[in-house]
TIRO-2110 file (N, C-alpha, C; in Angstrom, 1 decimal):
// TIRO-2110
4.5, 29.1, 13.6, N, 1, A
5.9, 29.4, 13.9, CA, 1, A
5.9, 30.5, 14.9, C, 1, A
6.9, 30.4, 15.8, N, 2, A
7.1, 31.4, 16.8, CA, 2, A
8.5, 31.5, 17.2, C, 2, A
8.8, 32.6, 17.9, N, 3, A
10.2, 32.8, 18.4, CA, 3, A
10.2, 33.3, 19.8, C, 3, A
11.1, 32.8, 20.6, N, 4, A
11.3, 33.2, 22.0, CA, 4, A
12.1, 34.5, 22.0, C, 4, A
11.6, 35.5, 22.7, N, 5, A
12.3, 36.8, 22.9, CA, 5, A
12.6, 37.0, 24.4, C, 5, A
13.9, 36.8, 24.7, N, 6, A
14.3, 37.0, 26.1, CA, 6, A
14.6, 38.5, 26.3, C, 6, A
13.7, 39.2, 27.1, N, 7, A
13.9, 40.6, 27.3, CA, 7, A
15.1, 40.8, 28.3, C, 7, A
15.6, 42.1, 28.3, N, 8, A
16.7, 42.4, 29.2, CA, 8, A
16.3, 42.2, 30.7, C, 8, A
15.0, 42.5, 30.9, N, 9, A
14.5, 42.3, 32.3, CA, 9, A
14.5, 40.8, 32.7, C, 9, A
14.1, 40.0, 31.8, N, 10, A
14.1, 38.5, 32.0, CA, 10, A
15.5, 38.0, 32.2, C, 10, A
16.4, 38.5, 31.4, N, 11, A
17.8, 38.1, 31.5, CA, 11, A
18.4, 38.6, 32.9, C, 11, A
18.1, 39.8, 33.3, N, 12, A
18.6, 40.3, 34.6, CA, 12, A
18.0, 39.4, 35.7, C, 12, A
16.7, 39.0, 35.6, N, 13, A
16.2, 38.2, 36.7, CA, 13, A
16.8, 36.8, 36.7, C, 13, A
17.2, 36.3, 35.5, N, 14, A
17.8, 35.0, 35.5, CA, 14, A
19.2, 34.9, 36.0, C, 14, A
19.9, 36.1, 36.1, N, 15, A
21.2, 36.1, 36.7, CA, 15, A
21.2, 36.1, 38.2, C, 15, A
20.1, 36.2, 38.8, N, 16, A
20.0, 36.3, 40.3, CA, 16, A
20.2, 34.9, 40.9, C, 16, A
19.8, 33.9, 40.2, N, 17, A
20.0, 32.5, 40.7, CA, 17, A
20.1, 31.5, 39.6, C, 17, A
20.6, 30.4, 39.8, N, 18, A
20.8, 29.4, 38.8, CA, 18, A
19.5, 28.8, 38.3, C, 18, A
18.5, 28.7, 39.1, N, 19, A
17.2, 28.2, 38.8, CA, 19, A
16.3, 29.2, 38.1, C, 19, A
16.6, 30.5, 38.1, N, 20, A
15.8, 31.5, 37.5, CA, 20, A
15.7, 31.4, 36.0, C, 20, A
16.8, 31.0, 35.4, N, 21, A
16.8, 30.8, 33.9, CA, 21, A
15.7, 29.8, 33.5, C, 21, A
15.6, 28.7, 34.2, N, 22, A
14.6, 27.7, 33.8, CA, 22, A
13.2, 28.2, 33.9, C, 22, A
12.9, 29.0, 35.0, N, 23, A
11.5, 29.5, 35.1, CA, 23, A
11.3, 30.6, 34.1, C, 23, A
12.3, 31.4, 33.8, N, 24, A
12.2, 32.4, 32.8, CA, 24, A
11.9, 31.8, 31.4, C, 24, A
12.6, 30.8, 31.1, N, 25, A
12.4, 30.1, 29.8, CA, 25, A
11.0, 29.4, 29.8, C, 25, A
10.6, 28.8, 30.8, N, 26, A
9.2, 28.2, 30.9, CA, 26, A
8.2, 29.3, 30.7, C, 26, A
8.4, 30.4, 31.3, N, 27, A
7.4, 31.5, 31.2, CA, 27, A
7.3, 32.0, 29.7, C, 27, A
8.5, 32.2, 29.1, N, 28, A
8.5, 32.6, 27.6, CA, 28, A
7.8, 31.5, 26.8, C, 28, A
8.1, 30.2, 27.0, N, 29, A
7.5, 29.2, 26.2, CA, 29, A
5.9, 29.1, 26.4, C, 29, A
5.5, 29.4, 27.7, N, 30, A
4.0, 29.4, 27.9, CA, 30, A
3.4, 30.5, 27.1, C, 30, A
4.0, 31.7, 27.1, N, 31, A
3.5, 32.8, 26.3, CA, 31, A
3.4, 32.5, 24.8, C, 31, A
4.4, 31.8, 24.3, N, 32, A
4.4, 31.4, 22.9, CA, 32, A
3.2, 30.5, 22.6, C, 32, A
3.0, 29.5, 23.5, N, 33, A
1.9, 28.6, 23.3, CA, 33, A
0.6, 29.4, 23.3, C, 33, A
0.4, 30.3, 24.2, N, 34, A
-0.8, 31.2, 24.3, CA, 34, A
-0.9, 32.0, 23.0, C, 34, A
0.1, 32.6, 22.5, N, 35, A
0.1, 33.4, 21.3, CA, 35, A
-0.3, 32.5, 20.1, C, 35, A
0.3, 31.3, 20.0, N, 36, A
0.0, 30.4, 18.9, CA, 36, A
-1.5, 30.0, 18.9, C, 36, A
-2.0, 29.7, 20.1, N, 37, A
-3.4, 29.3, 20.3, CA, 37, A
-4.3, 30.4, 19.9, C, 37, A
-4.0, 31.6, 20.2, N, 38, A
-4.8, 32.8, 19.9, CA, 38, A
-4.8, 33.0, 18.4, C, 38, A
-3.7, 32.8, 17.7, N, 39, A
-3.6, 33.0, 16.3, CA, 39, A
-4.3, 31.8, 15.5, C, 39, A
-4.2, 30.6, 16.1, N, 40, A
-4.9, 29.5, 15.5, CA, 40, A
-6.5, 29.7, 15.7, C, 40, A
-6.9, 30.2, 16.8, N, 41, A
-8.3, 30.4, 17.0, CA, 41, A
-8.8, 31.4, 16.0, C, 41, A
-8.0, 32.5, 15.7, N, 42, A
-8.3, 33.5, 14.7, CA, 42, A
-8.4, 32.9, 13.3, C, 42, A
-7.5, 32.1, 13.0, N, 43, A
-7.5, 31.5, 11.6, CA, 43, A
-8.6, 30.5, 11.4, C, 43, A
-9.0, 29.8, 12.5, N, 44, A
-10.1, 28.9, 12.3, CA, 44, A
-11.5, 29.5, 12.4, C, 44, A
-11.6, 30.6, 13.1, N, 45, A
-12.9, 31.2, 13.3, CA, 45, A
-13.2, 32.4, 12.4, C, 45, A
-12.2, 33.0, 11.7, N, 46, A
-12.4, 34.2, 10.9, CA, 46, A
-12.9, 33.8, 9.5, C, 46, A
-13.3, 34.8, 8.7, N, 47, A
-13.8, 34.5, 7.4, CA, 47, A
-12.7, 34.4, 6.3, C, 47, A
-11.5, 34.5, 6.7, N, 48, A
-10.4, 34.3, 5.8, CA, 48, A
-9.8, 35.5, 5.1, C, 48, A
-10.4, 36.7, 5.4, N, 49, A
-9.9, 37.9, 4.7, CA, 49, A
-9.0, 38.8, 5.6, C, 49, A
-8.6, 38.3, 6.8, N, 50, A
-7.7, 39.0, 7.7, CA, 50, A
-8.4, 40.1, 8.5, C, 50, A
-9.7, 40.1, 8.5, N, 51, A
-10.4, 41.1, 9.3, CA, 51, A
-10.4, 40.7, 10.8, C, 51, A
-9.9, 41.6, 11.6, N, 52, A
-9.8, 41.3, 13.0, CA, 52, A
-11.1, 41.6, 13.7, C, 52, A
-11.8, 42.7, 13.3, N, 53, A
-13.1, 43.1, 13.8, CA, 53, A
-13.6, 44.3, 12.9, C, 53, A
-14.8, 44.7, 13.3, N, 54, A
-15.4, 45.9, 12.6, CA, 54, A
-15.5, 47.1, 13.6, C, 54, A
-15.4, 48.3, 13.0, N, 55, A
-15.6, 49.5, 13.8, CA, 55, A
-17.1, 49.5, 14.2, C, 55, A
-17.4, 49.7, 15.5, N, 56, A
-18.8, 49.7, 16.0, CA, 56, A
-19.2, 51.0, 16.6, C, 56, A
-18.9, 52.1, 15.9, N, 57, A
-19.1, 53.4, 16.4, CA, 57, A
-19.5, 54.3, 15.3, C, 57, A
-20.6, 55.1, 15.5, N, 58, A
-21.1, 56.0, 14.4, CA, 58, A
-20.1, 57.1, 14.1, C, 58, A
-19.4, 57.7, 15.1, N, 59, A
-18.5, 58.8, 14.9, CA, 59, A
-17.2, 58.6, 15.6, C, 59, A
-16.3, 57.7, 15.1, N, 60, A
-15.2, 57.3, 15.9, CA, 60, A
-14.0, 58.3, 15.8, C, 60, A
-14.1, 59.4, 15.1, N, 61, A
-12.9, 60.2, 14.8, CA, 61, A
-12.2, 61.0, 15.9, C, 61, A
-12.9, 61.2, 17.0, N, 62, A
-12.4, 62.1, 18.0, CA, 62, A
-11.7, 61.5, 19.2, C, 62, A
-11.9, 60.2, 19.4, N, 63, A
-11.4, 59.5, 20.6, CA, 63, A
-10.4, 58.5, 20.3, C, 63, A
-9.5, 58.2, 21.3, N, 64, A
-8.5, 57.1, 21.1, CA, 64, A
-9.1, 55.8, 21.5, C, 64, A
-10.3, 55.8, 22.1, N, 65, A
-11.0, 54.5, 22.5, CA, 65, A
-11.9, 54.2, 21.3, C, 65, A
-11.8, 53.0, 20.8, N, 66, A
-12.6, 52.7, 19.6, CA, 66, A
-13.5, 51.4, 19.9, C, 66, A
-14.8, 51.5, 19.8, N, 67, A
-15.7, 50.4, 20.0, CA, 67, A
-15.5, 49.4, 18.8, C, 67, A
-15.5, 48.1, 19.1, N, 68, A
-15.3, 47.1, 18.0, CA, 68, A
-16.3, 46.0, 18.3, C, 68, A
-16.7, 45.3, 17.2, N, 69, A
-17.6, 44.2, 17.2, CA, 69, A
-17.2, 43.2, 16.1, C, 69, A
-18.0, 42.2, 16.0, N, 70, A
-17.9, 41.2, 14.9, CA, 70, A
-16.4, 40.7, 14.8, C, 70, A
-15.9, 40.0, 15.9, N, 71, A
-14.5, 39.5, 15.8, CA, 71, A
-14.3, 38.5, 14.7, C, 71, A
-13.3, 38.7, 13.9, N, 72, A
-13.0, 37.9, 12.7, CA, 72, A
-14.0, 38.1, 11.6, C, 72, A
-14.7, 39.2, 11.6, N, 73, A
-15.8, 39.5, 10.7, CA, 73, A
-17.0, 38.5, 10.7, C, 73, A
-17.2, 37.9, 11.9, N, 74, A
-18.3, 37.1, 12.1, CA, 74, A
-19.3, 37.9, 12.9, C, 74, A
-20.5, 37.9, 12.4, N, 75, A
-21.6, 38.8, 13.0, CA, 75, A
-21.8, 38.5, 14.5, C, 75, A
-21.8, 39.6, 15.3, N, 76, A
-22.1, 39.5, 16.7, CA, 76, A
-21.3, 40.5, 17.5, C, 76, A
-21.8, 40.9, 18.6, N, 77, A
-21.1, 41.9, 19.5, CA, 77, A
-20.3, 41.2, 20.6, C, 77, A
-20.1, 39.9, 20.5, N, 78, A
-19.5, 39.2, 21.6, CA, 78, A
-17.9, 39.3, 21.5, C, 78, A
-17.4, 40.0, 22.5, N, 79, A
-15.9, 40.1, 22.7, CA, 79, A
-15.2, 40.5, 21.4, C, 79, A
-15.6, 41.6, 20.9, N, 80, A
-15.1, 42.1, 19.6, CA, 80, A
-13.6, 42.3, 19.6, C, 80, A
-12.9, 42.5, 20.7, N, 81, A
-11.5, 42.8, 20.7, CA, 81, A
-10.6, 41.6, 21.0, C, 81, A
-11.2, 40.4, 20.8, N, 82, A
-10.5, 39.2, 21.2, CA, 82, A
-9.2, 38.9, 20.4, C, 82, A
-9.1, 39.4, 19.2, N, 83, A
-7.9, 39.1, 18.4, CA, 83, A
-6.8, 40.2, 18.4, C, 83, A
-7.1, 41.3, 19.2, N, 84, A
-6.1, 42.4, 19.3, CA, 84, A
-5.2, 42.2, 20.4, C, 84, A
-3.9, 42.6, 20.2, N, 85, A
-2.9, 42.5, 21.2, CA, 85, A
-2.3, 43.9, 21.4, C, 85, A
-2.0, 44.3, 22.6, N, 86, A
-1.3, 45.6, 22.8, CA, 86, A
0.0, 45.6, 22.0, C, 86, A
0.3, 46.7, 21.3, N, 87, A
1.6, 46.8, 20.6, CA, 87, A
1.3, 46.5, 19.1, C, 87, A
0.2, 45.9, 18.7, N, 88, A
-0.1, 45.6, 17.4, CA, 88, A
-0.5, 46.8, 16.6, C, 88, A
-0.2, 46.9, 15.3, N, 89, A
-0.6, 48.0, 14.5, CA, 89, A
-1.8, 47.6, 13.7, C, 89, A
-2.7, 48.5, 13.5, N, 90, A
-4.0, 48.2, 12.8, CA, 90, A
-4.2, 49.2, 11.7, C, 90, A
-4.9, 48.8, 10.6, N, 91, A
-5.3, 49.7, 9.6, CA, 91, A
-6.8, 49.5, 9.4, C, 91, A
-7.5, 50.5, 8.7, N, 92, A
-8.9, 50.5, 8.5, CA, 92, A
-9.2, 50.4, 7.0, C, 92, A
-10.1, 49.5, 6.7, N, 93, A
-10.4, 49.3, 5.3, CA, 93, A
-11.8, 49.6, 5.0, C, 93, A
-12.0, 50.3, 3.9, N, 94, A
-13.4, 50.6, 3.4, CA, 94, A
-14.0, 49.3, 2.8, C, 94, A
-15.0, 48.7, 3.4, N, 95, A
-15.5, 47.5, 2.9, CA, 95, A
-16.1, 47.5, 1.5, C, 95, A
-16.6, 48.7, 1.1, N, 96, A
-17.2, 48.8, -0.2, CA, 96, A
-16.2, 48.8, -1.4, C, 96, A
-15.0, 49.4, -1.1, N, 97, A
-14.0, 49.5, -2.2, CA, 97, A
-12.7, 48.7, -1.9, C, 97, A
-12.5, 48.3, -0.7, N, 98, A
-11.2, 47.6, -0.3, CA, 98, A
-10.1, 48.5, -0.2, C, 98, A
-10.3, 49.8, -0.2, N, 99, A
-9.2, 50.8, -0.1, CA, 99, A
-8.9, 51.0, 1.4, C, 99, A
-7.6, 51.2, 1.7, N, 100, A
-7.2, 51.5, 3.0, CA, 100, A
-7.5, 52.9, 3.4, C, 100, A
-8.0, 53.1, 4.6, N, 101, A
-8.3, 54.5, 5.1, CA, 101, A
-7.0, 55.1, 5.5, C, 101, A
-6.9, 56.4, 5.6, N, 102, A
-5.7, 57.1, 6.0, CA, 102, A
-5.5, 56.8, 7.5, C, 102, A
-4.2, 56.6, 7.9, N, 103, A
-3.8, 56.5, 9.3, CA, 103, A
-3.8, 55.0, 9.8, C, 103, A
-2.6, 54.6, 10.1, N, 104, A
-2.4, 53.3, 10.7, CA, 104, A
-2.1, 53.6, 12.2, C, 104, A
-2.8, 52.9, 13.1, N, 105, A
-2.7, 53.2, 14.5, CA, 105, A
-2.1, 52.0, 15.3, C, 105, A
-1.6, 52.2, 16.5, N, 106, A
-1.0, 51.2, 17.3, CA, 106, A
-2.0, 50.9, 18.5, C, 106, A
-2.3, 49.7, 18.7, N, 107, A
-3.1, 49.3, 19.9, CA, 107, A
-2.4, 49.4, 21.2, C, 107, A
-2.9, 50.2, 22.1, N, 108, A
-2.3, 50.5, 23.3, CA, 108, A
-2.8, 49.5, 24.4, C, 108, A
-4.1, 49.3, 24.4, N, 109, A
-4.7, 48.3, 25.3, CA, 109, A
-6.0, 47.8, 24.8, C, 109, A
-6.5, 46.8, 25.5, N, 110, A
-7.8, 46.2, 25.1, CA, 110, A
-8.7, 46.2, 26.4, C, 110, A
-9.9, 46.6, 26.3, N, 111, A
-10.8, 46.6, 27.4, CA, 111, A
-11.2, 45.2, 27.9, C, 111, A
-11.2, 45.0, 29.2, N, 112, A
-11.6, 43.7, 29.7, CA, 112, A
-13.0, 43.3, 29.3, C, 112, A
-13.9, 44.2, 29.1, N, 113, A
-15.2, 43.9, 28.7, CA, 113, A
-15.3, 43.3, 27.3, C, 113, A
-14.3, 43.5, 26.5, N, 114, A
-14.3, 43.0, 25.2, CA, 114, A
-14.9, 43.8, 24.1, C, 114, A
-15.3, 45.1, 24.5, N, 115, A
-16.0, 45.9, 23.5, CA, 115, A
-15.2, 47.0, 22.8, C, 115, A
-14.0, 47.2, 23.3, N, 116, A
-13.2, 48.3, 22.7, CA, 116, A
-11.7, 48.1, 22.8, C, 116, A
-11.0, 48.9, 22.0, N, 117, A
-9.5, 48.9, 22.0, CA, 117, A
-9.1, 50.4, 22.2, C, 117, A
-8.0, 50.6, 22.8, N, 118, A
-7.5, 52.0, 23.0, CA, 118, A
-6.3, 52.1, 22.0, C, 118, A
-6.3, 53.1, 21.2, N, 119, A
-5.2, 53.4, 20.2, CA, 119, A
-4.3, 54.5, 20.6, C, 119, A
-3.2, 54.6, 20.0, N, 120, A
-2.2, 55.7, 20.3, CA, 120, A
-2.7, 57.0, 19.8, C, 120, A
-3.6, 57.1, 18.9, N, 121, A
-4.2, 58.4, 18.4, CA, 121, A
-5.6, 58.1, 17.9, C, 121, A
-6.4, 59.2, 17.8, N, 122, A
-7.7, 59.1, 17.3, CA, 122, A
-7.6, 58.6, 15.8, C, 122, A
-8.6, 57.9, 15.3, N, 123, A
-8.6, 57.4, 14.0, CA, 123, A
-8.8, 58.4, 12.9, C, 123, A
-9.4, 59.5, 13.1, N, 124, A
-9.6, 60.5, 12.1, CA, 124, A
-10.9, 60.4, 11.4, C, 124, A
-11.2, 61.4, 10.6, N, 125, A
-12.6, 61.5, 10.1, CA, 125, A
-12.9, 60.6, 8.9, C, 125, A
-11.9, 59.9, 8.4, N, 126, A
-12.1, 59.0, 7.3, CA, 126, A
-12.7, 57.7, 7.7, C, 126, A
-12.4, 57.3, 8.9, N, 127, A
-12.9, 56.0, 9.4, CA, 127, A
-14.4, 56.1, 9.8, C, 127, A
-15.2, 55.1, 9.4, N, 128, A
-16.6, 55.1, 9.7, CA, 128, A
-17.1, 53.8, 10.3, C, 128, A
-18.3, 53.8, 10.7, N, 129, A
-18.9, 52.6, 11.3, CA, 129, A
-18.9, 51.4, 10.3, C, 129, A
-18.6, 50.2, 10.8, N, 130, A
-18.5, 49.0, 10.0, CA, 130, A
-17.3, 48.9, 9.1, C, 130, A
-16.3, 49.8, 9.2, N, 131, A
-15.1, 49.6, 8.5, CA, 131, A
-14.4, 48.4, 9.0, C, 131, A
-13.6, 47.7, 8.1, N, 132, A
-12.8, 46.5, 8.5, CA, 132, A
-11.6, 47.0, 9.3, C, 132, A
-11.2, 46.3, 10.4, N, 133, A
-10.0, 46.6, 11.1, CA, 133, A
-9.1, 45.4, 10.8, C, 133, A
-7.9, 45.6, 10.2, N, 134, A
-6.9, 44.6, 9.9, CA, 134, A
-5.6, 44.9, 10.5, C, 134, A
-4.8, 43.8, 10.7, N, 135, A
-3.4, 44.0, 11.2, CA, 135, A
-2.6, 44.6, 10.1, C, 135, A
-1.7, 45.6, 10.5, N, 136, A
-0.9, 46.3, 9.6, CA, 136, A
0.6, 46.1, 10.0, C, 136, A
1.5, 46.2, 9.0, N, 137, A
2.9, 46.2, 9.3, CA, 137, A
3.3, 47.5, 10.1, C, 137, A
4.2, 47.3, 11.0, N, 138, A
4.6, 48.5, 11.8, CA, 138, A
5.5, 49.4, 11.0, C, 138, A
END
């Protein structure tokens, strides 16, 4: 399921000419298709627990850049940030207990190399290597 969101910028662009609305709408529909495809890939390739990736850093508490691996909790260092989107909120889970770690963070950007995500703040001292990273409500 998806929803089209026409931004104020897109609406302003569509007012400039009669044909602009059509291209604006097509652009929004293409993005929805891309988003649904990404979420479908995640659902089909993950282990079913909602894990987006694992923390891949021995001491992640001081930086806003966080190394990630095992996309969908499937072992491997290949493109660990593939399921993250800028603007998404994430939480960290202790895999031994299932308890949520302190601090929900917002994803600011994803590295093109696929190895890291940039967060709005450092994760703090409670987050450790191989913690689960899951999507959180904002």
